[in-house]
PDB file of N, CA, C, O and CB in Angstrom:
ATOM      1  N   MET A   1       0.828  -1.201   0.000  1.00  0.00           N
ATOM      2  CA  MET A   1       0.000   0.000   0.000  1.00  0.00           C
ATOM      3  C   MET A   1       0.868   1.260   0.000  1.00  0.00           C
ATOM      4  O   MET A   1       0.567   2.241  -0.680  1.00  0.00           O
ATOM      5  CB  MET A   1      -0.940   0.001   1.216  1.00  0.00           C
ATOM      6  N   LEU A   2       1.939   1.211   0.769  1.00  0.00           N
ATOM      7  CA  LEU A   2       2.821   2.374   0.850  1.00  0.00           C
ATOM      8  C   LEU A   2       3.501   2.641  -0.485  1.00  0.00           C
ATOM      9  O   LEU A   2       3.704   3.798  -0.853  1.00  0.00           O
ATOM     10  CB  LEU A   2       3.871   2.172   1.942  1.00  0.00           C
ATOM     11  N   SER A   3       3.858   1.583  -1.219  1.00  0.00           N
ATOM     12  CA  SER A   3       4.509   1.782  -2.508  1.00  0.00           C
ATOM     13  C   SER A   3       3.538   2.398  -3.519  1.00  0.00           C
ATOM     14  O   SER A   3       3.947   3.198  -4.361  1.00  0.00           O
ATOM     15  CB  SER A   3       5.059   0.449  -3.041  1.00  0.00           C
ATOM     16  N   GLN A   4       2.254   2.031  -3.440  1.00  0.00           N
ATOM     17  CA  GLN A   4       1.264   2.627  -4.326  1.00  0.00           C
ATOM     18  C   GLN A   4       1.085   4.105  -4.017  1.00  0.00           C
ATOM     19  O   GLN A   4       0.942   4.920  -4.929  1.00  0.00           O
ATOM     20  CB  GLN A   4      -0.073   1.896  -4.205  1.00  0.00           C
ATOM     21  N   LEU A   5       1.094   4.448  -2.760  1.00  0.00           N
ATOM     22  CA  LEU A   5       0.981   5.846  -2.363  1.00  0.00           C
ATOM     23  C   LEU A   5       2.213   6.624  -2.818  1.00  0.00           C
ATOM     24  O   LEU A   5       2.100   7.762  -3.273  1.00  0.00           O
ATOM     25  CB  LEU A   5       0.802   5.965  -0.836  1.00  0.00           C
ATOM     26  N   THR A   6       3.369   6.018  -2.698  1.00  0.00           N
ATOM     27  CA  THR A   6       4.603   6.658  -3.145  1.00  0.00           C
ATOM     28  C   THR A   6       4.580   6.869  -4.657  1.00  0.00           C
ATOM     29  O   THR A   6       4.983   7.928  -5.140  1.00  0.00           O
ATOM     30  CB  THR A   6       5.825   5.815  -2.743  1.00  0.00           C
ATOM     31  N   GLN A   7       4.117   5.882  -5.399  1.00  0.00           N
ATOM     32  CA  GLN A   7       4.008   6.021  -6.847  1.00  0.00           C
ATOM     33  C   GLN A   7       3.016   7.117  -7.224  1.00  0.00           C
ATOM     34  O   GLN A   7       3.260   7.888  -8.152  1.00  0.00           O
ATOM     35  CB  GLN A   7       3.587   4.694  -7.476  1.00  0.00           C
ATOM     36  N   PHE A   8       1.897   7.186  -6.503  1.00  0.00           N
ATOM     37  CA  PHE A   8       0.904   8.230  -6.778  1.00  0.00           C
ATOM     38  C   PHE A   8       1.488   9.615  -6.537  1.00  0.00           C
ATOM     39  O   PHE A   8       1.302  10.530  -7.338  1.00  0.00           O
ATOM     40  CB  PHE A   8      -0.344   8.029  -5.908  1.00  0.00           C
ATOM     41  N   VAL A   9       2.205   9.756  -5.410  1.00  0.00           N
ATOM     42  CA  VAL A   9       2.805  11.056  -5.085  1.00  0.00           C
ATOM     43  C   VAL A   9       3.853  11.423  -6.138  1.00  0.00           C
ATOM     44  O   VAL A   9       3.950  12.580  -6.545  1.00  0.00           O
ATOM     45  CB  VAL A   9       3.445  11.029  -3.665  1.00  0.00           C
ATOM     46  N   ALA A  10       4.635  10.437  -6.574  1.00  0.00           N
ATOM     47  CA  ALA A  10       5.654  10.708  -7.594  1.00  0.00           C
ATOM     48  C   ALA A  10       5.009  11.119  -8.913  1.00  0.00           C
ATOM     49  O   ALA A  10       5.463  12.067  -9.553  1.00  0.00           O
ATOM     50  CB  ALA A  10       6.546   9.473  -7.806  1.00  0.00           C
ATOM     51  N   ARG A  11       3.969  10.424  -9.320  1.00  0.00           N
ATOM     52  CA  ARG A  11       3.274  10.782 -10.564  1.00  0.00           C
ATOM     53  C   ARG A  11       2.602  12.147 -10.457  1.00  0.00           C
ATOM     54  O   ARG A  11       2.608  12.922 -11.413  1.00  0.00           O
ATOM     55  CB  ARG A  11       2.231   9.717 -10.916  1.00  0.00           C
ATOM     56  N   PHE A  12       2.028  12.438  -9.303  1.00  0.00           N
ATOM     57  CA  PHE A  12       1.390  13.738  -9.096  1.00  0.00           C
ATOM     58  C   PHE A  12       2.428  14.852  -9.162  1.00  0.00           C
ATOM     59  O   PHE A  12       2.178  15.914  -9.733  1.00  0.00           O
ATOM     60  CB  PHE A  12       0.650  13.774  -7.741  1.00  0.00           C
ATOM     61  N   HIS A  13       3.598  14.599  -8.573  1.00  0.00           N
ATOM     62  CA  HIS A  13       4.682  15.585  -8.607  1.00  0.00           C
ATOM     63  C   HIS A  13       5.119  15.848 -10.052  1.00  0.00           C
ATOM     64  O   HIS A  13       5.327  17.000 -10.433  1.00  0.00           O
ATOM     65  CB  HIS A  13       5.886  15.100  -7.760  1.00  0.00           C
ATOM     66  N   VAL A  14       5.260  14.797 -10.850  1.00  0.00           N
ATOM     67  CA  VAL A  14       5.636  14.941 -12.254  1.00  0.00           C
ATOM     68  C   VAL A  14       4.546  15.692 -13.019  1.00  0.00           C
ATOM     69  O   VAL A  14       4.852  16.536 -13.861  1.00  0.00           O
ATOM     70  CB  VAL A  14       5.887  13.557 -12.894  1.00  0.00           C
ATOM     71  N   PHE A  15       3.283  15.393 -12.732  1.00  0.00           N
ATOM     72  CA  PHE A  15       2.166  16.059 -13.401  1.00  0.00           C
ATOM     73  C   PHE A  15       2.148  17.550 -13.084  1.00  0.00           C
ATOM     74  O   PHE A  15       1.924  18.368 -13.976  1.00  0.00           O
ATOM     75  CB  PHE A  15       0.838  15.419 -12.990  1.00  0.00           C
ATOM     76  N   ILE A  16       2.378  17.907 -11.842  1.00  0.00           N
ATOM     77  CA  ILE A  16       2.351  19.315 -11.423  1.00  0.00           C
ATOM     78  C   ILE A  16       3.485  20.106 -12.078  1.00  0.00           C
ATOM     79  O   ILE A  16       3.292  21.251 -12.486  1.00  0.00           O
ATOM     80  CB  ILE A  16       2.452  19.421  -9.887  1.00  0.00           C
ATOM     81  N   HIS A  17       4.656  19.497 -12.176  1.00  0.00           N
ATOM     82  CA  HIS A  17       5.819  20.218 -12.689  1.00  0.00           C
ATOM     83  C   HIS A  17       6.038  20.028 -14.185  1.00  0.00           C
ATOM     84  O   HIS A  17       7.034  20.504 -14.730  1.00  0.00           O
ATOM     85  CB  HIS A  17       7.047  19.782 -11.951  1.00  0.00           C
ATOM     86  N   SER A  18       5.144  19.360 -14.833  1.00  0.00           N
ATOM     87  CA  SER A  18       5.277  19.143 -16.273  1.00  0.00           C
ATOM     88  C   SER A  18       4.894  20.413 -17.018  1.00  0.00           C
ATOM     89  O   SER A  18       3.888  21.050 -16.706  1.00  0.00           O
ATOM     90  CB  SER A  18       4.399  17.954 -16.737  1.00  0.00           C
ATOM     91  N   GLU A  19       5.699  20.770 -17.996  1.00  0.00           N
ATOM     92  CA  GLU A  19       5.420  21.957 -18.813  1.00  0.00           C
ATOM     93  C   GLU A  19       4.891  21.565 -20.182  1.00  0.00           C
ATOM     94  O   GLU A  19       4.791  22.410 -21.071  1.00  0.00           O
ATOM     95  CB  GLU A  19       6.679  22.813 -18.967  1.00  0.00           C
ATOM     96  N   GLU A  20       4.559  20.326 -20.356  1.00  0.00           N
ATOM     97  CA  GLU A  20       4.043  19.834 -21.623  1.00  0.00           C
ATOM     98  C   GLU A  20       2.672  20.433 -21.886  1.00  0.00           C
ATOM     99  O   GLU A  20       1.798  20.379 -21.020  1.00  0.00           O
ATOM    100  CB  GLU A  20       3.973  18.298 -21.626  1.00  0.00           C
ATOM    101  N   GLY A  21       2.472  20.998 -23.057  1.00  0.00           N
ATOM    102  CA  GLY A  21       1.197  21.603 -23.407  1.00  0.00           C
ATOM    103  C   GLY A  21       1.102  23.074 -23.052  1.00  0.00           C
ATOM    104  O   GLY A  21       0.105  23.727 -23.361  1.00  0.00           O
ATOM    105  N   GLN A  22       2.124  23.596 -22.410  1.00  0.00           N
ATOM    106  CA  GLN A  22       2.099  25.001 -22.013  1.00  0.00           C
ATOM    107  C   GLN A  22       2.101  25.917 -23.233  1.00  0.00           C
ATOM    108  O   GLN A  22       1.419  26.942 -23.234  1.00  0.00           O
ATOM    109  CB  GLN A  22       3.295  25.321 -21.113  1.00  0.00           C
ATOM    110  N   ASP A  23       2.848  25.567 -24.257  1.00  0.00           N
ATOM    111  CA  ASP A  23       2.906  26.382 -25.470  1.00  0.00           C
ATOM    112  C   ASP A  23       1.547  26.475 -26.136  1.00  0.00           C
ATOM    113  O   ASP A  23       1.170  27.531 -26.644  1.00  0.00           O
ATOM    114  CB  ASP A  23       3.925  25.812 -26.447  1.00  0.00           C
ATOM    115  N   LEU A  24       0.810  25.374 -26.137  1.00  0.00           N
ATOM    116  CA  LEU A  24      -0.511  25.352 -26.749  1.00  0.00           C
ATOM    117  C   LEU A  24      -1.449  26.332 -26.057  1.00  0.00           C
ATOM    118  O   LEU A  24      -2.220  27.034 -26.713  1.00  0.00           O
ATOM    119  CB  LEU A  24      -1.095  23.943 -26.705  1.00  0.00           C
ATOM    120  N   VAL A  25      -1.381  26.376 -24.741  1.00  0.00           N
ATOM    121  CA  VAL A  25      -2.226  27.307 -23.986  1.00  0.00           C
ATOM    122  C   VAL A  25      -1.831  28.747 -24.289  1.00  0.00           C
ATOM    123  O   VAL A  25      -2.696  29.608 -24.450  1.00  0.00           O
ATOM    124  CB  VAL A  25      -2.121  27.033 -22.470  1.00  0.00           C
ATOM    125  N   GLU A  26      -0.542  29.008 -24.367  1.00  0.00           N
ATOM    126  CA  GLU A  26      -0.087  30.365 -24.681  1.00  0.00           C
ATOM    127  C   GLU A  26      -0.537  30.793 -26.075  1.00  0.00           C
ATOM    128  O   GLU A  26      -0.979  31.926 -26.266  1.00  0.00           O
ATOM    129  CB  GLU A  26       1.439  30.454 -24.573  1.00  0.00           C
ATOM    130  N   TYR A  27      -0.425  29.897 -27.041  1.00  0.00           N
ATOM    131  CA  TYR A  27      -0.872  30.213 -28.395  1.00  0.00           C
ATOM    132  C   TYR A  27      -2.378  30.464 -28.425  1.00  0.00           C
ATOM    133  O   TYR A  27      -2.843  31.364 -29.125  1.00  0.00           O
ATOM    134  CB  TYR A  27      -0.505  29.076 -29.360  1.00  0.00           C
ATOM    135  N   ALA A  28      -3.130  29.684 -27.680  1.00  0.00           N
ATOM    136  CA  ALA A  28      -4.579  29.868 -27.633  1.00  0.00           C
ATOM    137  C   ALA A  28      -4.925  31.228 -27.036  1.00  0.00           C
ATOM    138  O   ALA A  28      -5.839  31.898 -27.516  1.00  0.00           O
ATOM    139  CB  ALA A  28      -5.242  28.742 -26.818  1.00  0.00           C
ATOM    140  N   LEU A  29      -4.212  31.642 -26.004  1.00  0.00           N
ATOM    141  CA  LEU A  29      -4.464  32.960 -25.404  1.00  0.00           C
ATOM    142  C   LEU A  29      -4.116  34.092 -26.369  1.00  0.00           C
ATOM    143  O   LEU A  29      -4.837  35.088 -26.443  1.00  0.00           O
ATOM    144  CB  LEU A  29      -3.658  33.117 -24.108  1.00  0.00           C
ATOM    145  N   VAL A  30      -3.027  33.946 -27.102  1.00  0.00           N
ATOM    146  CA  VAL A  30      -2.648  34.975 -28.079  1.00  0.00           C
ATOM    147  C   VAL A  30      -3.688  35.053 -29.186  1.00  0.00           C
ATOM    148  O   VAL A  30      -4.068  36.148 -29.602  1.00  0.00           O
ATOM    149  CB  VAL A  30      -1.250  34.680 -28.676  1.00  0.00           C
ATOM    150  N   ILE A  31      -4.153  33.907 -29.669  1.00  0.00           N
ATOM    151  CA  ILE A  31      -5.165  33.891 -30.722  1.00  0.00           C
ATOM    152  C   ILE A  31      -6.461  34.524 -30.228  1.00  0.00           C
ATOM    153  O   ILE A  31      -7.108  35.264 -30.969  1.00  0.00           O
ATOM    154  CB  ILE A  31      -5.424  32.452 -31.201  1.00  0.00           C
ATOM    155  N   ALA A  32      -6.845  34.245 -28.989  1.00  0.00           N
ATOM    156  CA  ALA A  32      -8.059  34.843 -28.429  1.00  0.00           C
ATOM    157  C   ALA A  32      -7.910  36.361 -28.322  1.00  0.00           C
ATOM    158  O   ALA A  32      -8.853  37.099 -28.604  1.00  0.00           O
ATOM    159  CB  ALA A  32      -8.372  34.236 -27.044  1.00  0.00           C
ATOM    160  N   LEU A  33      -6.737  36.823 -27.917  1.00  0.00           N
ATOM    161  CA  LEU A  33      -6.501  38.266 -27.815  1.00  0.00           C
ATOM    162  C   LEU A  33      -6.550  38.934 -29.185  1.00  0.00           C
ATOM    163  O   LEU A  33      -7.130  40.010 -29.331  1.00  0.00           O
ATOM    164  CB  LEU A  33      -5.147  38.538 -27.149  1.00  0.00           C
ATOM    165  N   VAL A  34      -5.953  38.310 -30.174  1.00  0.00           N
ATOM    166  CA  VAL A  34      -5.976  38.864 -31.533  1.00  0.00           C
ATOM    167  C   VAL A  34      -7.409  38.881 -32.068  1.00  0.00           C
ATOM    168  O   VAL A  34      -7.822  39.858 -32.693  1.00  0.00           O
ATOM    169  CB  VAL A  34      -5.055  38.042 -32.478  1.00  0.00           C
ATOM    170  N   ALA A  35      -8.159  37.824 -31.832  1.00  0.00           N
ATOM    171  CA  ALA A  35      -9.546  37.775 -32.296  1.00  0.00           C
ATOM    172  C   ALA A  35     -10.382  38.862 -31.623  1.00  0.00           C
ATOM    173  O   ALA A  35     -11.218  39.493 -32.269  1.00  0.00           O
ATOM    174  CB  ALA A  35     -10.156  36.389 -32.020  1.00  0.00           C
ATOM    175  N   PHE A  36     -10.160  39.079 -30.339  1.00  0.00           N
ATOM    176  CA  PHE A  36     -10.889  40.133 -29.635  1.00  0.00           C
ATOM    177  C   PHE A  36     -10.547  41.506 -30.202  1.00  0.00           C
ATOM    178  O   PHE A  36     -11.434  42.334 -30.408  1.00  0.00           O
ATOM    179  CB  PHE A  36     -10.577  40.090 -28.136  1.00  0.00           C
ATOM    180  N   GLY A  37      -9.267  41.747 -30.453  1.00  0.00           N
ATOM    181  CA  GLY A  37      -8.843  43.031 -31.020  1.00  0.00           C
ATOM    182  C   GLY A  37      -9.391  43.234 -32.423  1.00  0.00           C
ATOM    183  O   GLY A  37      -9.808  44.337 -32.779  1.00  0.00           O
ATOM    184  N   ALA A  38      -9.390  42.171 -33.221  1.00  0.00           N
ATOM    185  CA  ALA A  38      -9.916  42.276 -34.585  1.00  0.00           C
ATOM    186  C   ALA A  38     -11.410  42.560 -34.569  1.00  0.00           C
ATOM    187  O   ALA A  38     -11.907  43.349 -35.371  1.00  0.00           O
ATOM    188  CB  ALA A  38      -9.633  40.990 -35.373  1.00  0.00           C
ATOM    189  N   THR A  39     -12.117  41.918 -33.659  1.00  0.00           N
ATOM    190  CA  THR A  39     -13.564  42.155 -33.556  1.00  0.00           C
ATOM    191  C   THR A  39     -13.849  43.601 -33.179  1.00  0.00           C
ATOM    192  O   THR A  39     -14.724  44.238 -33.766  1.00  0.00           O
ATOM    193  CB  THR A  39     -14.197  41.206 -32.520  1.00  0.00           C
ATOM    194  N   ALA A  40     -13.120  44.117 -32.211  1.00  0.00           N
ATOM    195  CA  ALA A  40     -13.317  45.511 -31.797  1.00  0.00           C
ATOM    196  C   ALA A  40     -12.973  46.472 -32.934  1.00  0.00           C
ATOM    197  O   ALA A  40     -13.690  47.447 -33.163  1.00  0.00           O
ATOM    198  CB  ALA A  40     -12.460  45.830 -30.558  1.00  0.00           C
ATOM    199  N   ALA A  41     -11.881  46.200 -33.643  1.00  0.00           N
ATOM    200  CA  ALA A  41     -11.475  47.076 -34.746  1.00  0.00           C
ATOM    201  C   ALA A  41     -12.482  47.034 -35.878  1.00  0.00           C
ATOM    202  O   ALA A  41     -12.799  48.073 -36.457  1.00  0.00           O
ATOM    203  CB  ALA A  41     -10.093  46.683 -35.264  1.00  0.00           C
ATOM    204  N   LEU A  42     -12.992  45.859 -36.206  1.00  0.00           N
ATOM    205  CA  LEU A  42     -13.960  45.753 -37.295  1.00  0.00           C
ATOM    206  C   LEU A  42     -15.284  46.411 -36.950  1.00  0.00           C
ATOM    207  O   LEU A  42     -15.952  46.957 -37.829  1.00  0.00           O
ATOM    208  CB  LEU A  42     -14.189  44.302 -37.647  1.00  0.00           C
ATOM    209  N   GLN A  43     -15.671  46.365 -35.685  1.00  0.00           N
ATOM    210  CA  GLN A  43     -16.900  47.055 -35.292  1.00  0.00           C
ATOM    211  C   GLN A  43     -16.739  48.566 -35.444  1.00  0.00           C
ATOM    212  O   GLN A  43     -17.655  49.246 -35.907  1.00  0.00           O
ATOM    213  CB  GLN A  43     -17.278  46.702 -33.840  1.00  0.00           C
ATOM    214  N   THR A  44     -15.590  49.086 -35.060  1.00  0.00           N
ATOM    215  CA  THR A  44     -15.323  50.516 -35.221  1.00  0.00           C
ATOM    216  C   THR A  44     -15.268  50.888 -36.700  1.00  0.00           C
ATOM    217  O   THR A  44     -15.840  51.895 -37.118  1.00  0.00           O
ATOM    218  CB  THR A  44     -14.003  50.901 -34.525  1.00  0.00           C
ATOM    219  N   LEU A  45     -14.581  50.075 -37.478  1.00  0.00           N
ATOM    220  CA  LEU A  45     -14.489  50.315 -38.916  1.00  0.00           C
ATOM    221  C   LEU A  45     -15.869  50.250 -39.562  1.00  0.00           C
ATOM    222  O   LEU A  45     -16.183  51.057 -40.436  1.00  0.00           O
ATOM    223  CB  LEU A  45     -13.545  49.296 -39.573  1.00  0.00           C
ATOM    224  N   GLY A  46     -16.679  49.310 -39.144  1.00  0.00           N
ATOM    225  CA  GLY A  46     -18.028  49.178 -39.688  1.00  0.00           C
ATOM    226  C   GLY A  46     -18.879  50.399 -39.399  1.00  0.00           C
ATOM    227  O   GLY A  46     -19.629  50.859 -40.260  1.00  0.00           O
ATOM    228  N   SER A  47     -18.763  50.921 -38.191  1.00  0.00           N
ATOM    229  CA  SER A  47     -19.516  52.136 -37.847  1.00  0.00           C
ATOM    230  C   SER A  47     -19.058  53.316 -38.695  1.00  0.00           C
ATOM    231  O   SER A  47     -19.875  54.106 -39.167  1.00  0.00           O
ATOM    232  CB  SER A  47     -19.355  52.469 -36.351  1.00  0.00           C
ATOM    233  N   GLY A  48     -17.750  53.429 -38.885  1.00  0.00           N
ATOM    234  CA  GLY A  48     -17.219  54.511 -39.709  1.00  0.00           C
ATOM    235  C   GLY A  48     -17.659  54.396 -41.153  1.00  0.00           C
ATOM    236  O   GLY A  48     -18.024  55.395 -41.772  1.00  0.00           O
ATOM    237  N   LEU A  49     -17.629  53.189 -41.700  1.00  0.00           N
ATOM    238  CA  LEU A  49     -18.072  52.993 -43.079  1.00  0.00           C
ATOM    239  C   LEU A  49     -19.563  53.259 -43.231  1.00  0.00           C
ATOM    240  O   LEU A  49     -19.992  53.838 -44.229  1.00  0.00           O
ATOM    241  CB  LEU A  49     -17.749  51.579 -43.542  1.00  0.00           C
ATOM    242  N   ASN A  50     -20.345  52.845 -42.261  1.00  0.00           N
ATOM    243  CA  ASN A  50     -21.784  53.106 -42.310  1.00  0.00           C
ATOM    244  C   ASN A  50     -22.060  54.605 -42.313  1.00  0.00           C
ATOM    245  O   ASN A  50     -22.919  55.084 -43.052  1.00  0.00           O
ATOM    246  CB  ASN A  50     -22.495  52.437 -41.122  1.00  0.00           C
ATOM    247  N   SER A  51     -21.338  55.331 -41.495  1.00  0.00           N
ATOM    248  CA  SER A  51     -21.497  56.787 -41.448  1.00  0.00           C
ATOM    249  C   SER A  51     -21.082  57.421 -42.783  1.00  0.00           C
ATOM    250  O   SER A  51     -21.759  58.325 -43.275  1.00  0.00           O
ATOM    251  CB  SER A  51     -20.661  57.384 -40.288  1.00  0.00           C
ATOM    252  N   ALA A  52     -19.985  56.956 -43.361  1.00  0.00           N
ATOM    253  CA  ALA A  52     -19.520  57.517 -44.625  1.00  0.00           C
ATOM    254  C   ALA A  52     -20.525  57.258 -45.743  1.00  0.00           C
ATOM    255  O   ALA A  52     -20.823  58.159 -46.527  1.00  0.00           O
ATOM    256  CB  ALA A  52     -18.155  56.933 -44.997  1.00  0.00           C
ATOM    257  N   PHE A  53     -21.048  56.041 -45.824  1.00  0.00           N
ATOM    258  CA  PHE A  53     -22.016  55.731 -46.871  1.00  0.00           C
ATOM    259  C   PHE A  53     -23.338  56.468 -46.665  1.00  0.00           C
ATOM    260  O   PHE A  53     -24.012  56.820 -47.633  1.00  0.00           O
ATOM    261  CB  PHE A  53     -22.264  54.234 -46.922  1.00  0.00           C
ATOM    262  N   THR A  54     -23.703  56.699 -45.415  1.00  0.00           N
ATOM    263  CA  THR A  54     -24.908  57.481 -45.140  1.00  0.00           C
ATOM    264  C   THR A  54     -24.727  58.916 -45.630  1.00  0.00           C
ATOM    265  O   THR A  54     -25.639  59.493 -46.223  1.00  0.00           O
ATOM    266  CB  THR A  54     -25.236  57.464 -43.629  1.00  0.00           C
ATOM    267  N   ASN A  55     -23.562  59.484 -45.385  1.00  0.00           N
ATOM    268  CA  ASN A  55     -23.275  60.844 -45.864  1.00  0.00           C
ATOM    269  C   ASN A  55     -23.268  60.901 -47.389  1.00  0.00           C
ATOM    270  O   ASN A  55     -23.807  61.840 -47.976  1.00  0.00           O
ATOM    271  CB  ASN A  55     -21.923  61.332 -45.317  1.00  0.00           C
ATOM    272  N   ILE A  56     -22.668  59.912 -48.030  1.00  0.00           N
ATOM    273  CA  ILE A  56     -22.648  59.876 -49.489  1.00  0.00           C
ATOM    274  C   ILE A  56     -24.063  59.754 -50.045  1.00  0.00           C
ATOM    275  O   ILE A  56     -24.422  60.419 -51.016  1.00  0.00           O
ATOM    276  CB  ILE A  56     -21.778  58.712 -49.987  1.00  0.00           C
ATOM    277  N   SER A  57     -24.852  58.903 -49.420  1.00  0.00           N
ATOM    278  CA  SER A  57     -26.223  58.706 -49.880  1.00  0.00           C
ATOM    279  C   SER A  57     -27.050  59.972 -49.738  1.00  0.00           C
ATOM    280  O   SER A  57     -27.803  60.329 -50.644  1.00  0.00           O
ATOM    281  CB  SER A  57     -26.876  57.576 -49.112  1.00  0.00           C
ATOM    282  N   SER A  58     -26.917  60.648 -48.612  1.00  0.00           N
ATOM    283  CA  SER A  58     -27.697  61.884 -48.428  1.00  0.00           C
ATOM    284  C   SER A  58     -27.221  62.973 -49.367  1.00  0.00           C
ATOM    285  O   SER A  58     -28.034  63.759 -49.853  1.00  0.00           O
ATOM    286  CB  SER A  58     -27.604  62.374 -46.979  1.00  0.00           C
ATOM    287  N   THR A  59     -25.912  63.041 -49.639  1.00  0.00           N
ATOM    288  CA  THR A  59     -25.397  64.038 -50.576  1.00  0.00           C
ATOM    289  C   THR A  59     -25.895  63.774 -51.984  1.00  0.00           C
ATOM    290  O   THR A  59     -26.291  64.700 -52.691  1.00  0.00           O
ATOM    291  CB  THR A  59     -23.873  64.053 -50.558  1.00  0.00           C
ATOM    292  N   LEU A  60     -25.877  62.512 -52.394  1.00  0.00           N
ATOM    293  CA  LEU A  60     -26.394  62.158 -53.724  1.00  0.00           C
ATOM    294  C   LEU A  60     -27.890  62.423 -53.831  1.00  0.00           C
ATOM    295  O   LEU A  60     -28.367  62.900 -54.861  1.00  0.00           O
ATOM    296  CB  LEU A  60     -26.106  60.685 -54.033  1.00  0.00           C
ATOM    297  N   ALA A  61     -28.623  62.119 -52.781  1.00  0.00           N
ATOM    298  CA  ALA A  61     -30.074  62.334 -52.813  1.00  0.00           C
ATOM    299  C   ALA A  61     -30.404  63.813 -52.909  1.00  0.00           C
ATOM    300  O   ALA A  61     -31.332  64.200 -53.620  1.00  0.00           O
ATOM    301  CB  ALA A  61     -30.736  61.731 -51.570  1.00  0.00           C
ATOM    302  N   SER A  62     -29.649  64.645 -52.196  1.00  0.00           N
ATOM    303  CA  SER A  62     -29.922  66.082 -52.256  1.00  0.00           C
ATOM    304  C   SER A  62     -29.467  66.686 -53.593  1.00  0.00           C
ATOM    305  O   SER A  62     -30.041  67.674 -54.050  1.00  0.00           O
ATOM    306  CB  SER A  62     -29.224  66.801 -51.089  1.00  0.00           C
ATOM    307  N   SER A  63     -28.456  66.108 -54.208  1.00  0.00           N
ATOM    308  CA  SER A  63     -27.992  66.586 -55.508  1.00  0.00           C
ATOM    309  C   SER A  63     -28.975  66.251 -56.635  1.00  0.00           C
ATOM    310  O   SER A  63     -29.100  67.003 -57.601  1.00  0.00           O
ATOM    311  CB  SER A  63     -26.630  65.991 -55.821  1.00  0.00           C
ATOM    312  N   LEU A  64     -29.657  65.137 -56.505  1.00  0.00           N
ATOM    313  CA  LEU A  64     -30.586  64.709 -57.539  1.00  0.00           C
ATOM    314  C   LEU A  64     -31.927  65.429 -57.472  1.00  0.00           C
ATOM    315  O   LEU A  64     -32.649  65.483 -58.467  1.00  0.00           O
ATOM    316  CB  LEU A  64     -30.806  63.233 -57.440  1.00  0.00           C
ATOM    317  N   THR A  65     -32.262  65.971 -56.331  1.00  0.00           N
ATOM    318  CA  THR A  65     -33.569  66.642 -56.235  1.00  0.00           C
ATOM    319  C   THR A  65     -33.447  68.127 -56.426  1.00  0.00           C
ATOM    320  O   THR A  65     -34.449  68.840 -56.376  1.00  0.00           O
ATOM    321  CB  THR A  65     -34.220  66.360 -54.898  1.00  0.00           C
TER     322      THR A  65
END
């Protein structure tokens, strides 16, 4: 029983100090940050484009009448 407990503690120690998969988590966080920034930028760009096209449309409409 004691040897099984010792093996469990040793495996748990290796699991805690293992850095395997750490790069994947870091890449996922960077991708999430980039996606968040792109979403915010595209929403701002979309609002600006909508405003520009609204101005163009109203200018054209007033020119035609």
